[in-house]
Structures are given as C-alpha cells and as structure tokens.
DOROMAR-451539 format. One record per atom (N, C-alpha, C): residue number from 1; atom name; x, y, z. Coordinates in steps of 0.05 Angstrom, whole numbers, plus 5000, padded with zeros to 4 digits. Each point is the difference from the previous one (the first is absolute). Layout:
! residues N
NODE,NUM,CA,X,Y,Z
...
END
This chain:
! residues 244
NODE,1,N,5049,5262,4803
NODE,1,CA,5012,4968,4992
NODE,1,C,5019,5014,4974
NODE,2,N,5022,4983,4997
NODE,2,CA,5011,5004,4981
NODE,2,C,4996,4988,4980
NODE,3,N,4976,4974,4995
NODE,3,CA,4983,4992,4978
NODE,3,C,5007,5018,4977
NODE,4,N,5014,4990,4976
NODE,4,CA,5004,5009,4980
NODE,4,C,4970,5008,4977
NODE,5,N,4992,5025,4992
NODE,5,CA,4971,5000,4989
NODE,5,C,4998,4980,4984
NODE,6,N,5021,5000,4986
NODE,6,CA,4997,4972,4978
NODE,6,C,4997,4964,5011
NODE,7,N,5009,5011,5029
NODE,7,CA,5002,4962,5010
NODE,7,C,4976,4978,4986
NODE,8,N,4982,5019,4998
NODE,8,CA,4985,4979,4995
NODE,8,C,4989,4990,4971
NODE,9,N,5016,5014,4990
NODE,9,CA,4992,4994,4965
NODE,9,C,5040,4980,4992
NODE,10,N,5015,5001,5028
NODE,10,CA,5019,4994,4999
NODE,10,C,5000,4975,4991
NODE,11,N,5027,4982,4984
NODE,11,CA,4986,4962,4998
NODE,11,C,5026,4978,5013
NODE,12,N,5015,5030,5018
NODE,12,CA,5020,4970,5006
NODE,12,C,4992,4989,5029
NODE,13,N,5005,4983,5010
NODE,13,CA,4997,4987,5022
NODE,13,C,5004,5012,5028
NODE,14,N,4978,5002,5008
NODE,14,CA,4990,5005,5032
NODE,14,C,5013,4984,5017
NODE,15,N,5012,4994,5036
NODE,15,CA,4998,4985,5014
NODE,15,C,4985,5020,5012
NODE,16,N,4978,4979,5022
NODE,16,CA,4991,5006,5019
NODE,16,C,5012,4984,5026
NODE,17,N,5002,5002,5019
NODE,17,CA,5013,4980,5015
NODE,17,C,4984,5014,5033
NODE,18,N,4981,4980,5009
NODE,18,CA,4994,4997,5024
NODE,18,C,5017,4994,5026
NODE,19,N,5002,5015,5018
NODE,19,CA,5020,4985,5021
NODE,19,C,4979,4980,5015
NODE,20,N,5019,4983,5007
NODE,20,CA,4986,4982,5033
NODE,20,C,5017,4996,5007
NODE,21,N,4989,5003,5037
NODE,21,CA,5028,4988,5019
NODE,21,C,4976,4988,5024
NODE,22,N,5010,4993,5017
NODE,22,CA,4980,4980,5016
NODE,22,C,4987,5018,5008
NODE,23,N,4970,4994,5012
NODE,23,CA,4976,5005,5004
NODE,23,C,4986,5022,4998
NODE,24,N,5008,5009,4973
NODE,24,CA,4974,5024,4992
NODE,24,C,4967,4999,4998
NODE,25,N,4990,5013,5000
NODE,25,CA,4969,4995,4986
NODE,25,C,5006,4994,4973
NODE,26,N,4986,4971,4992
NODE,26,CA,4991,4994,4984
NODE,26,C,4993,5018,4970
NODE,27,N,4974,5016,5013
NODE,27,CA,4987,5010,4971
NODE,27,C,5019,5032,5008
NODE,28,N,5017,5007,5006
NODE,28,CA,5022,5017,4992
NODE,28,C,5013,4999,4974
NODE,29,N,5018,4975,5006
NODE,29,CA,5018,4989,4976
NODE,29,C,4976,4987,4981
NODE,30,N,4982,4981,5007
NODE,30,CA,4977,4985,4971
NODE,30,C,4989,5020,4987
NODE,31,N,4983,5022,5013
NODE,31,CA,4980,5018,4994
NODE,31,C,5026,5019,4968
NODE,32,N,5016,5003,5000
NODE,32,CA,5015,5023,4979
NODE,32,C,5009,4975,4981
NODE,33,N,5019,4976,5019
NODE,33,CA,5009,4982,4981
NODE,33,C,4973,4989,4978
NODE,34,N,4971,4995,5015
NODE,34,CA,4986,4993,4971
NODE,34,C,4989,5015,4984
NODE,35,N,4998,5034,5007
NODE,35,CA,5003,5022,4984
NODE,35,C,5018,4987,4971
NODE,36,N,5030,5011,5010
NODE,36,CA,5025,5000,4986
NODE,36,C,5000,4969,4986
NODE,37,N,4979,4979,5012
NODE,37,CA,5008,4978,4982
NODE,37,C,4980,5001,4973
NODE,38,N,4974,5012,5002
NODE,38,CA,4978,4999,4987
NODE,38,C,5015,5020,4970
NODE,39,N,5011,5019,5016
NODE,39,CA,5022,5026,4977
NODE,39,C,5011,4980,4984
NODE,40,N,5019,4977,5020
NODE,40,CA,5013,4990,4980
NODE,40,C,4990,4980,4975
NODE,41,N,4974,4989,5010
NODE,41,CA,4992,4986,4978
NODE,41,C,4995,5020,4973
NODE,42,N,4984,5015,5009
NODE,42,CA,4988,5024,4973
NODE,42,C,5037,5012,4989
NODE,43,N,5014,5002,5013
NODE,43,CA,5018,5014,4988
NODE,43,C,5038,4971,5015
NODE,44,N,5003,4993,4983
NODE,44,CA,5023,4984,5006
NODE,44,C,5021,5009,5013
NODE,45,N,5011,5022,4989
NODE,45,CA,5017,5009,5003
NODE,45,C,5001,5017,5034
NODE,46,N,4988,4996,5002
NODE,46,CA,4994,5000,5035
NODE,46,C,5011,4977,5013
NODE,47,N,5022,4986,5019
NODE,47,CA,5012,4984,5009
NODE,47,C,4989,5015,5037
NODE,48,N,4972,4975,5009
NODE,48,CA,5003,5008,5025
NODE,48,C,5020,4969,5011
NODE,49,N,5013,5009,5026
NODE,49,CA,5017,4981,5017
NODE,49,C,4991,5005,5030
NODE,50,N,5011,4983,5012
NODE,50,CA,4996,5007,5028
NODE,50,C,5023,4987,5017
NODE,51,N,5020,5028,5010
NODE,51,CA,5018,4994,5008
NODE,51,C,5003,4998,5028
NODE,52,N,5028,4981,5009
NODE,52,CA,5003,5000,5024
NODE,52,C,5031,4996,5010
NODE,53,N,5008,4994,5024
NODE,53,CA,5027,4993,5006
NODE,53,C,5008,4973,4994
NODE,54,N,4982,4981,5001
NODE,54,CA,4993,4977,4987
NODE,54,C,4975,4992,4988
NODE,55,N,5000,4969,4995
NODE,55,CA,4975,4991,4985
NODE,55,C,4985,4980,5021
NODE,56,N,5012,4993,5023
NODE,56,CA,4979,4988,5007
NODE,56,C,4972,5012,5017
NODE,57,N,4981,4980,5013
NODE,57,CA,4975,5018,4998
NODE,57,C,5001,5011,5033
NODE,58,N,4990,5024,4997
NODE,58,CA,5002,5006,5032
NODE,58,C,4978,5016,5013
NODE,59,N,4989,5009,5018
NODE,59,CA,4969,4999,5010
NODE,59,C,4987,5030,4999
NODE,60,N,4980,5001,4995
NODE,60,CA,4983,5031,5002
NODE,60,C,4990,4995,5025
NODE,61,N,4989,5021,5002
NODE,61,CA,4982,5014,5027
NODE,61,C,4977,4975,4999
NODE,62,N,4991,4983,4979
NODE,62,CA,4970,4990,4995
NODE,62,C,5017,4961,5000
NODE,63,N,4971,4995,4989
NODE,63,CA,5024,4959,4998
NODE,63,C,5004,4997,4979
NODE,64,N,5012,5018,4984
NODE,64,CA,5005,5001,4975
NODE,64,C,5029,5005,4997
NODE,65,N,5018,4975,5000
NODE,65,CA,5031,5002,4984
NODE,65,C,5009,5018,4974
NODE,66,N,5022,5010,4990
NODE,66,CA,5001,5010,4981
NODE,66,C,5028,4995,4994
NODE,67,N,5009,4997,4971
NODE,67,CA,5025,5000,4990
NODE,67,C,5013,5013,4976
NODE,68,N,5019,5010,5001
NODE,68,CA,5007,5014,4985
NODE,68,C,5013,4999,4970
NODE,69,N,4993,5004,4982
NODE,69,CA,5011,4985,4967
NODE,69,C,5024,5011,4999
NODE,70,N,5010,5010,5016
NODE,70,CA,5033,5018,4986
NODE,70,C,5009,5008,5032
NODE,71,N,5034,4999,5002
NODE,71,CA,5009,5005,5025
NODE,71,C,5006,5029,4982
NODE,72,N,5008,5017,5031
NODE,72,CA,5005,5028,4985
NODE,72,C,5028,5010,4985
NODE,73,N,5014,4981,5006
NODE,73,CA,5026,5009,4988
NODE,73,C,4988,4993,4963
NODE,74,N,4986,4984,4992
NODE,74,CA,4987,4989,4972
NODE,74,C,4985,5016,4989
NODE,75,N,4990,5024,5006
NODE,75,CA,4985,5023,4997
NODE,75,C,5016,5020,5001
NODE,76,N,5018,5008,5006
NODE,76,CA,5028,5028,5009
NODE,76,C,4981,5021,4987
NODE,77,N,4989,5008,4973
NODE,77,CA,4988,5028,4989
NODE,77,C,4975,5002,4990
NODE,78,N,4975,4993,5023
NODE,78,CA,4969,5001,4989
NODE,78,C,4987,5020,4992
NODE,79,N,4996,5009,4991
NODE,79,CA,4980,5031,4994
NODE,79,C,4978,5007,5024
NODE,80,N,4990,4984,5002
NODE,80,CA,4988,5003,5018
NODE,80,C,4989,4983,5025
NODE,81,N,5008,5007,5021
NODE,81,CA,5008,4980,5026
NODE,81,C,4974,5007,5027
NODE,82,N,4978,4982,5004
NODE,82,CA,4980,5006,5016
NODE,82,C,5007,4984,5021
NODE,83,N,4997,5013,5022
NODE,83,CA,5008,4989,5039
NODE,83,C,4976,4994,5013
NODE,84,N,4985,4984,5006
NODE,84,CA,4984,4994,5013
NODE,84,C,5008,4999,5033
NODE,85,N,4972,5008,5016
NODE,85,CA,5005,5002,5027
NODE,85,C,4988,4985,5013
NODE,86,N,4997,5000,5027
NODE,86,CA,4993,4982,5021
NODE,86,C,5003,5011,5031
NODE,87,N,4992,4986,5024
NODE,87,CA,5003,5010,5023
NODE,87,C,5024,4996,5007
NODE,88,N,5009,4989,5025
NODE,88,CA,5030,5001,5012
NODE,88,C,5024,4984,4984
NODE,89,N,4997,4975,4980
NODE,89,CA,5017,5001,4990
NODE,89,C,5005,5017,4979
NODE,90,N,4982,5026,4978
NODE,90,CA,5010,5016,4998
NODE,90,C,5022,5025,5016
NODE,91,N,4979,4996,5029
NODE,91,CA,5032,5006,5018
NODE,91,C,5023,4996,4994
NODE,92,N,4993,4978,5007
NODE,92,CA,5037,4989,5003
NODE,92,C,5022,4986,4960
NODE,93,N,4974,5014,4984
NODE,93,CA,5010,5005,4970
NODE,93,C,5019,5036,4995
NODE,94,N,4990,5009,5026
NODE,94,CA,5016,5019,4992
NODE,94,C,5025,5011,5002
NODE,95,N,5007,4965,5017
NODE,95,CA,5033,4997,5016
NODE,95,C,5015,4975,4984
NODE,96,N,4980,5002,4973
NODE,96,CA,5015,4978,4988
NODE,96,C,5018,5011,4978
NODE,97,N,5027,5003,5008
NODE,97,CA,5024,5015,4978
NODE,97,C,4991,4978,4973
NODE,98,N,4999,4972,5000
NODE,98,CA,5001,4987,4965
NODE,98,C,4981,5026,4985
NODE,99,N,4973,4996,5019
NODE,99,CA,4973,5021,4979
NODE,99,C,5008,5024,4993
NODE,100,N,5011,5008,5025
NODE,100,CA,4999,5034,4999
NODE,100,C,5023,5005,4979
NODE,101,N,5032,4992,4994
NODE,101,CA,5013,4992,4984
NODE,101,C,4988,4992,4971
NODE,102,N,4980,4985,5003
NODE,102,CA,4984,5000,4972
NODE,102,C,4987,5019,4985
NODE,103,N,4980,5010,5014
NODE,103,CA,4988,5023,4997
NODE,103,C,5020,5033,4987
NODE,104,N,5012,4998,5026
NODE,104,CA,5023,5026,4986
NODE,104,C,5017,5000,4980
NODE,105,N,5013,4967,4992
NODE,105,CA,4998,4996,4977
NODE,105,C,4991,5010,4973
NODE,106,N,4972,4979,5001
NODE,106,CA,4985,5000,4977
NODE,106,C,4981,5030,5001
NODE,107,N,5000,5017,5016
NODE,107,CA,4986,5021,5004
NODE,107,C,5023,5024,4979
NODE,108,N,5029,4995,5000
NODE,108,CA,5010,5018,4979
NODE,108,C,4996,4998,4968
NODE,109,N,4986,4972,4984
NODE,109,CA,4993,5003,4975
NODE,109,C,4975,4994,5002
NODE,110,N,4980,4997,5011
NODE,110,CA,4972,4988,5004
NODE,110,C,4984,5027,4990
NODE,111,N,4984,4994,4993
NODE,111,CA,4985,5027,4977
NODE,111,C,4977,5007,5026
NODE,112,N,4998,4971,5017
NODE,112,CA,4971,5018,5025
NODE,112,C,5013,4971,5026
NODE,113,N,4996,5013,5016
NODE,113,CA,5005,4985,5026
NODE,113,C,4972,4999,5014
NODE,114,N,4980,4978,5010
NODE,114,CA,4980,5015,5015
NODE,114,C,5002,4981,5029
NODE,115,N,4970,5008,5002
NODE,115,CA,5000,4982,5037
NODE,115,C,4968,4992,4994
NODE,116,N,4995,4979,5021
NODE,116,CA,4972,4997,5009
NODE,116,C,4995,5001,5033
NODE,117,N,4987,5016,5006
NODE,117,CA,4998,5003,5028
NODE,117,C,5023,5004,5009
NODE,118,N,5012,4979,5033
NODE,118,CA,5025,5012,5014
NODE,118,C,5023,4999,4978
NODE,119,N,4993,4991,4978
NODE,119,CA,5028,4987,4981
NODE,119,C,5014,5022,4997
NODE,120,N,4985,5024,5007
NODE,120,CA,5010,5035,4999
NODE,120,C,5026,5006,5016
NODE,121,N,4996,4985,5033
NODE,121,CA,5021,5007,5011
NODE,121,C,5019,4986,4995
NODE,122,N,4998,4971,4981
NODE,122,CA,5028,4988,4989
NODE,122,C,5015,5021,4990
NODE,123,N,4983,5010,4975
NODE,123,CA,5009,5014,4982
NODE,123,C,5019,5027,5018
NODE,124,N,4983,5021,5028
NODE,124,CA,5015,5015,5013
NODE,124,C,5018,4992,5006
NODE,125,N,5004,4969,5013
NODE,125,CA,5025,4992,5011
NODE,125,C,5022,5000,4975
NODE,126,N,4995,4996,4986
NODE,126,CA,5024,4999,4979
NODE,126,C,5000,5028,4984
NODE,127,N,4988,5022,5024
NODE,127,CA,5008,5029,4989
NODE,127,C,4989,5001,4974
NODE,128,N,4975,4995,4977
NODE,128,CA,4998,5003,4983
NODE,128,C,4965,5022,5005
NODE,129,N,5000,5012,5024
NODE,129,CA,4975,5010,5009
NODE,129,C,5000,5028,5005
NODE,130,N,5033,5024,5007
NODE,130,CA,5002,5019,5012
NODE,130,C,5000,5007,4973
NODE,131,N,4986,5028,5009
NODE,131,CA,4983,5025,4986
NODE,131,C,4987,4988,4987
NODE,132,N,4980,4979,5002
NODE,132,CA,4977,4993,4974
NODE,132,C,4972,4993,5022
NODE,133,N,4975,5013,4985
NODE,133,CA,4987,4987,5008
NODE,133,C,4993,4974,4997
NODE,134,N,4987,4990,5028
NODE,134,CA,4994,4971,5003
NODE,134,C,4977,4994,5010
NODE,135,N,4990,4981,4991
NODE,135,CA,4982,4984,5017
NODE,135,C,5007,4975,5010
NODE,136,N,4980,4991,5020
NODE,136,CA,4995,4967,5014
NODE,136,C,4977,4998,5011
NODE,137,N,4997,4964,5017
NODE,137,CA,4980,5008,5011
NODE,137,C,4995,5023,5020
NODE,138,N,4971,5000,5001
NODE,138,CA,5000,5026,5023
NODE,138,C,5007,5001,5027
NODE,139,N,4994,4970,5017
NODE,139,CA,5020,4996,5016
NODE,139,C,5030,5008,5009
NODE,140,N,5020,4999,4975
NODE,140,CA,5020,5005,5008
NODE,140,C,5013,5022,4979
NODE,141,N,4978,5015,4995
NODE,141,CA,5004,5024,4988
NODE,141,C,5020,5015,5001
NODE,142,N,4999,5012,5034
NODE,142,CA,5016,5023,5005
NODE,142,C,5029,4986,5000
NODE,143,N,5007,4972,5005
NODE,143,CA,5024,4988,4991
NODE,143,C,5017,5012,4983
NODE,144,N,4979,5006,4982
NODE,144,CA,5017,5016,4960
NODE,144,C,5024,5020,5018
NODE,145,N,4990,5019,5018
NODE,145,CA,5016,5024,4996
NODE,145,C,5032,4993,5014
NODE,146,N,4993,4981,5017
NODE,146,CA,5033,4987,5008
NODE,146,C,5021,4996,4969
NODE,147,N,4986,4996,4981
NODE,147,CA,5023,4999,4977
NODE,147,C,4997,5032,4980
NODE,148,N,4989,5013,5016
NODE,148,CA,5004,5027,4984
NODE,148,C,4975,4995,4982
NODE,149,N,4982,4997,4997
NODE,149,CA,4979,4999,4988
NODE,149,C,4971,5008,5006
NODE,150,N,4984,5016,4981
NODE,150,CA,4979,5012,5007
NODE,150,C,4979,4984,5006
NODE,151,N,4998,4996,5019
NODE,151,CA,4976,4978,5000
NODE,151,C,4972,5012,4985
NODE,152,N,4987,4978,4982
NODE,152,CA,4981,5015,4986
NODE,152,C,4978,4979,5004
NODE,153,N,4974,5007,5001
NODE,153,CA,4972,4977,5009
NODE,153,C,4992,5010,4969
NODE,154,N,4998,4969,4982
NODE,154,CA,4997,4987,4978
NODE,154,C,5005,4977,4998
NODE,155,N,4977,5003,4979
NODE,155,CA,5002,4977,4980
NODE,155,C,5030,4978,4994
NODE,156,N,5006,5026,4986
NODE,156,CA,5033,4992,4993
NODE,156,C,5013,5026,4993
NODE,157,N,5023,5002,5005
NODE,157,CA,5014,5029,4992
NODE,157,C,5019,4991,4981
NODE,158,N,5002,5018,4984
NODE,158,CA,5020,4998,4978
NODE,158,C,5022,5027,5014
NODE,159,N,5023,4992,4994
NODE,159,CA,5022,5031,5006
NODE,159,C,5027,4986,4981
NODE,160,N,5002,5010,4984
NODE,160,CA,5023,4996,4979
NODE,160,C,5003,4963,4995
NODE,161,N,5018,4996,5010
NODE,161,CA,5004,4967,4998
NODE,161,C,4994,4984,5009
NODE,162,N,4993,5006,5024
NODE,162,CA,4985,4977,5028
NODE,162,C,4968,5004,4996
NODE,163,N,4990,4984,4990
NODE,163,CA,4968,4996,5020
NODE,163,C,4984,4980,5013
NODE,164,N,4992,5012,5021
NODE,164,CA,4983,4994,5020
NODE,164,C,4979,4994,5004
NODE,165,N,4995,4968,5010
NODE,165,CA,4972,5007,5008
NODE,165,C,4988,4998,5033
NODE,166,N,4971,4996,5008
NODE,166,CA,4993,4997,5022
NODE,166,C,4999,4979,5004
NODE,167,N,4977,4988,5021
NODE,167,CA,5009,4971,5003
NODE,167,C,4979,4992,4987
NODE,168,N,5015,4961,4998
NODE,168,CA,4994,4978,4986
NODE,168,C,4979,5007,4971
NODE,169,N,4976,5000,5005
NODE,169,CA,4983,4999,4978
NODE,169,C,5011,5031,4975
NODE,170,N,5012,5022,5012
NODE,170,CA,5007,5019,4990
NODE,170,C,5025,5000,4980
NODE,171,N,5008,4960,5005
NODE,171,CA,5026,4998,4983
NODE,171,C,4992,4989,4977
NODE,172,N,4979,5000,4989
NODE,172,CA,4982,4988,4975
NODE,172,C,4994,5035,4985
NODE,173,N,4994,5014,5015
NODE,173,CA,4993,5021,4979
NODE,173,C,5022,5020,5000
NODE,174,N,5027,4997,5013
NODE,174,CA,5023,5014,4991
NODE,174,C,5013,4987,4979
NODE,175,N,4998,4969,5003
NODE,175,CA,5007,4978,4970
NODE,175,C,4994,5011,4973
NODE,176,N,4962,5005,5007
NODE,176,CA,4991,5012,4973
NODE,176,C,5011,5023,4992
NODE,177,N,5000,5022,5010
NODE,177,CA,5007,5021,5003
NODE,177,C,5020,5001,4981
NODE,178,N,5027,4980,5020
NODE,178,CA,5023,5000,4982
NODE,178,C,5002,4989,4974
NODE,179,N,4986,4977,5003
NODE,179,CA,4990,4991,4967
NODE,179,C,4992,5017,4977
NODE,180,N,4984,5024,5018
NODE,180,CA,4988,5025,4970
NODE,180,C,5033,5013,4992
NODE,181,N,5013,5001,5024
NODE,181,CA,5020,5018,4987
NODE,181,C,5028,4991,4983
NODE,182,N,4997,4974,5010
NODE,182,CA,5015,4964,4977
NODE,182,C,4995,5000,4978
NODE,183,N,4975,4998,4994
NODE,183,CA,4989,4994,4982
NODE,183,C,4971,5000,4987
NODE,184,N,4995,5031,5014
NODE,184,CA,4981,5011,4986
NODE,184,C,4971,4995,5014
NODE,185,N,4981,5022,5002
NODE,185,CA,4968,4994,5010
NODE,185,C,4991,4981,4998
NODE,186,N,4997,4994,4973
NODE,186,CA,4981,4976,4978
NODE,186,C,5010,4986,5005
NODE,187,N,5037,4992,5012
NODE,187,CA,4998,4958,5002
NODE,187,C,4997,5012,5038
NODE,188,N,5005,5011,5009
NODE,188,CA,4989,5009,5025
NODE,188,C,4975,4984,5002
NODE,189,N,4971,5013,4985
NODE,189,CA,4979,4995,5002
NODE,189,C,4997,4971,4997
NODE,190,N,5012,4991,4980
NODE,190,CA,5004,4965,4997
NODE,190,C,5004,4989,5018
NODE,191,N,5029,5004,5016
NODE,191,CA,4988,4984,5025
NODE,191,C,4990,5001,5033
NODE,192,N,4991,5026,4990
NODE,192,CA,4974,5003,5026
NODE,192,C,4984,4979,4994
NODE,193,N,4991,5003,4975
NODE,193,CA,4977,4978,4980
NODE,193,C,5008,4971,5013
NODE,194,N,5027,4990,4994
NODE,194,CA,4999,4982,5003
NODE,194,C,5005,4986,5043
NODE,195,N,5010,5018,5007
NODE,195,CA,4991,5000,5027
NODE,195,C,4984,5001,5015
NODE,196,N,4979,5012,4984
NODE,196,CA,4971,5008,5002
NODE,196,C,5002,5014,5035
NODE,197,N,5017,5005,4994
NODE,197,CA,5005,5028,5018
NODE,197,C,4973,5026,4999
NODE,198,N,4981,4999,5014
NODE,198,CA,4977,5022,5006
NODE,198,C,4999,5007,5023
NODE,199,N,5017,5011,5009
NODE,199,CA,4989,5016,5033
NODE,199,C,4977,5010,5007
NODE,200,N,4992,4988,5023
NODE,200,CA,4968,5013,5000
NODE,200,C,5001,4998,5036
NODE,201,N,4987,5016,5011
NODE,201,CA,4995,4985,5032
NODE,201,C,4985,4979,5009
NODE,202,N,5020,4984,5014
NODE,202,CA,4985,4981,5010
NODE,202,C,4977,4990,5008
NODE,203,N,4979,4981,5005
NODE,203,CA,4977,5001,5018
NODE,203,C,5000,5017,5028
NODE,204,N,5028,4992,5006
NODE,204,CA,5004,5014,5029
NODE,204,C,5001,5020,5005
NODE,205,N,5002,5018,4976
NODE,205,CA,5003,5032,4994
NODE,205,C,5036,5005,4999
NODE,206,N,5004,5027,4994
NODE,206,CA,5026,5004,5008
NODE,206,C,5009,5006,5018
NODE,207,N,5015,4997,5003
NODE,207,CA,5019,5008,5025
NODE,207,C,4998,5019,5020
NODE,208,N,4996,4997,5021
NODE,208,CA,4988,5022,5021
NODE,208,C,5035,5007,5013
NODE,209,N,5009,5027,4985
NODE,209,CA,5027,5004,5010
NODE,209,C,4997,5029,5029
NODE,210,N,4972,5004,4997
NODE,210,CA,4987,5021,5017
NODE,210,C,5003,4986,5036
NODE,211,N,4993,4971,4995
NODE,211,CA,4993,4986,5021
NODE,211,C,5037,4986,5007
NODE,212,N,5018,5009,4988
NODE,212,CA,5032,4978,5005
NODE,212,C,5011,5024,5030
NODE,213,N,5009,4968,5023
NODE,213,CA,5005,5011,5019
NODE,213,C,5030,5007,4982
NODE,214,N,5001,5022,5001
NODE,214,CA,5040,5003,4991
NODE,214,C,5017,4996,5016
NODE,215,N,4995,5010,5027
NODE,215,CA,5016,5005,5020
NODE,215,C,5005,4976,5003
NODE,216,N,4975,4966,5014
NODE,216,CA,5004,4984,5001
NODE,216,C,5026,4983,4978
NODE,217,N,4987,5015,4991
NODE,217,CA,5019,4979,4963
NODE,217,C,5026,5013,5008
NODE,218,N,5008,5017,5000
NODE,218,CA,5021,5016,5008
NODE,218,C,5019,4983,5012
NODE,219,N,4988,4992,5036
NODE,219,CA,5013,4996,5016
NODE,219,C,5010,4973,4997
NODE,220,N,4981,4984,4984
NODE,220,CA,5002,4968,4993
NODE,220,C,5028,5003,4982
NODE,221,N,5001,5014,4975
NODE,221,CA,5023,5001,4987
NODE,221,C,5027,5002,5009
NODE,222,N,4996,5023,5021
NODE,222,CA,5025,5011,5013
NODE,222,C,5013,4976,5017
NODE,223,N,4981,4981,5007
NODE,223,CA,5007,4980,5020
NODE,223,C,5016,4974,4974
NODE,224,N,4988,5000,4980
NODE,224,CA,5006,4985,4986
NODE,224,C,5028,5008,4983
NODE,225,N,4998,5022,5006
NODE,225,CA,5035,5014,4984
NODE,225,C,5026,4995,5018
NODE,226,N,4988,5002,5028
NODE,226,CA,5018,4997,5017
NODE,226,C,5007,4969,5006
NODE,227,N,4989,4984,4999
NODE,227,CA,4997,4975,4999
NODE,227,C,5015,4989,4969
NODE,228,N,4995,5007,4982
NODE,228,CA,5004,4984,4973
NODE,228,C,5033,5019,5002
NODE,229,N,5006,5022,5007
NODE,229,CA,5039,5009,4985
NODE,229,C,5006,5000,5032
NODE,230,N,4998,4988,5020
NODE,230,CA,5019,5005,5026
NODE,230,C,5015,4985,4995
NODE,231,N,5011,4993,4965
NODE,231,CA,5029,4991,5000
NODE,231,C,5018,5023,4980
NODE,232,N,4980,5026,4992
NODE,232,CA,5010,5017,4983
NODE,232,C,4989,5030,5008
NODE,233,N,5008,5005,5030
NODE,233,CA,4996,5023,5019
NODE,233,C,5003,5020,4988
NODE,234,N,5016,5015,4981
NODE,234,CA,4996,5020,4985
NODE,234,C,4981,5000,4979
NODE,235,N,4998,4990,4991
NODE,235,CA,4972,4996,4974
NODE,235,C,4964,5007,5027
NODE,236,N,5004,4967,5020
NODE,236,CA,4983,5011,5019
NODE,236,C,5000,5033,5009
NODE,237,N,5017,5008,5011
NODE,237,CA,4989,5027,5003
NODE,237,C,4993,5017,4982
NODE,238,N,5016,4997,4981
NODE,238,CA,4987,5021,4977
NODE,238,C,4973,5003,4992
NODE,239,N,4993,4978,4995
NODE,239,CA,4975,4983,4995
NODE,239,C,4972,5023,5030
NODE,240,N,5016,4981,5018
NODE,240,CA,4979,5010,5028
NODE,240,C,4996,5030,4999
NODE,241,N,5025,5018,5002
NODE,241,CA,4999,5031,4994
NODE,241,C,4982,5013,4987
NODE,242,N,4988,4986,4973
NODE,242,CA,4988,5010,4988
NODE,242,C,4961,4985,4995
NODE,243,N,5004,4979,5016
NODE,243,CA,4975,4985,4997
NODE,243,C,4979,5017,5017
NODE,244,N,5002,5016,5021
NODE,244,CA,4980,5007,5014
NODE,244,C,4982,4999,5025
END
C-alpha cells in the first residue's frame, strides 16, 4: 500500500468515502462505515461520507433502503474509497459508466481504494486490479482473473494502494486493518472495543467449507452472470470464460 509511514501521526483531514449504488448487500457497506465512523469519533480529522450518483434512497438486497450523504461530484478527492458488493445488482454495476468513471478518477489521488466482497469485481471493471493480488466472495473468486488480478483466498488482501476483502463480514476485518494503518494500532484497538467486535465461532460452529458443493454453486452463478449481463455480452463472455 502507499500509506505513508507517518500517516497515522499526520494531523491533516482525511476523507473516507463509502460508495452506494442500488442493490448492495447492506453489511458490505455498513460494516466498514460503522468502523470508520467510530474512528471519526475518536479522531475528528477523519470525515466519513457515503457517496452515490444522487442522494435518493436506493434499495439493498434486504428490506433496508439506504441514502448517500453526498453525490459523487461533491467528493472528488477522497483519501480512502470503499466499494461494497452484492449479487446481480453488483454485476450490473460493473457496466455503470458513472460509477466506474468516479472510481477511475478518484483512484488517481486516493491513498487507498478498497472493496468488500464482490465490490472487487467493480474495481476490476474500472481497471484497478490489473497485476494485483486480490480477493472477493469465495463463489466469485475465479472471476478476478478476468481483470488481470491474481485471486488469493484470504480474509483480506493488500497490494499497494488496493485493499480487497472476502465476503460480507470480512469487510469489518478489512476496515479494522485499514484503521490500524491510518491511525495506528492503539486507535484501531479502541475502535474494535467500541464495536465490541470479538469474533468467535457461533453456536453452530465454523463453516463446513469441505461440505460446500462448489460445482453446483458455480453452475448457479454462471446462470446469474448470463442473465444479469445479457445487455453487456463482451463482459458476460469475459467472466464466463474464467468462471469454470
């Protein structure tokens, strides 16, 4: 990453922009958003905003609607950008020229561009993963190769100025790691305590990854890709060619 060694001791204002678009998985956005909001309470120099094409309420993939605090053009030079993921709406967002242009533009000056879950695919569509190690939700992992990235199975992956996380809840881990890089480990620990984030296996136990029918899951998301990106055949075929 390009976070300067003295960044945590810097006193200048820092803007963290979490991106909102229709159909996201709410926790992909809200997990990092809450983490950075707690950071801003401890250190007010951190300004946390939610940016979108406009400030109308948009649906998520749950029964919750969300509204951006700022339009894209109002936050032209954020220091940190966070892109959440989701299902078919995220695939459609890969062809959203307004969103892609914003990410391409802000990546030129941002210290860190990050993603949660399938938000990495949007970074890929914006040309920001070429030659980088990256991760995403396990079901969509292979698709990273379509954008010149090296897929890595990890909770989060850091490669220069790009930071990607695995699915949904991994966004909190990624945000806490980034908080440590931006404000120091002691402050990150305070944020973690405020969130009361103390991961431990739930009562049902750890996920049984050995029991996952990967082939069946892959067949399902290949169909999702075909149906969702019917309007963008070049991108559709590009993703299907690496999906296995």
